[in-house]
N, C-alpha and C positions, 0 to 999 in steps of 0.2 A: 482600520490599519491595513495598509497595503503589504502584501507579502513580497519578499525579494525573490528573484528568479531561482536562487539556490534553495528555497524552501519547497520547490517542486521536484517530484520524481516522476518517472514514466515507467510503465510496465514494459518488459521486453517483448519480443516479437512472437508471443504465444499467450494463451489465456492464463491468467493468474488468479489464484483464490485468495480472498481476504478472509482471515480467520479471526475468531473471537478473542483468542489469546495467542501468545507466541509459541507455536508448536503445531506439528502436523496432526496431532490427535484432537485438536479443538474444532468446533463447529465452523463450517464455511458460511460466512455471512453474505458474500457476493462473489461472483466470478466475473472478472474483468476481461475485456477484449484487449488485444495487443495495442500498445502505445497509449493506454489510458493515463490520464493526468491524475497525480496524487499530491496531496499536501503532506509534507513531512512533519511529524509531531515529536517523535522521540526515537531512540534506538535502544533495543534490549538484546545484547549480544549480536546474533546474526539476523535478528528480526527488526523490522521498522514498524513503529506505530504510525499509522497514516489516516488521513481522511480522504475519501474518494471525492475528487473535485466535482463531478456531476451529481452524485447522489447524496453526498454528505455522510455516507456510511463510514464509521470509524472502526478500525481493526488493525490486524497485523499481516504483513507480507514478508516473506523471506528475502533477505538482501540480494540473493542471487537472481531474483526475478524482477529487479528494477534497475534503472540506469539514471 
């Protein structure tokens, strides 16, 4: 199944941490470079559940860190 362009998000112009759960206190699974491509899965308040396009890692990023 092909994903629509609006299913993609990109990290902002700084490194962004992908976390195990929605919150700053949870384990960092991966640190992404600026403008990394993400697949949007869900939204939980101010956090997005995503899959990193390159690595396949699933986790959460704060909505302020993506565009």
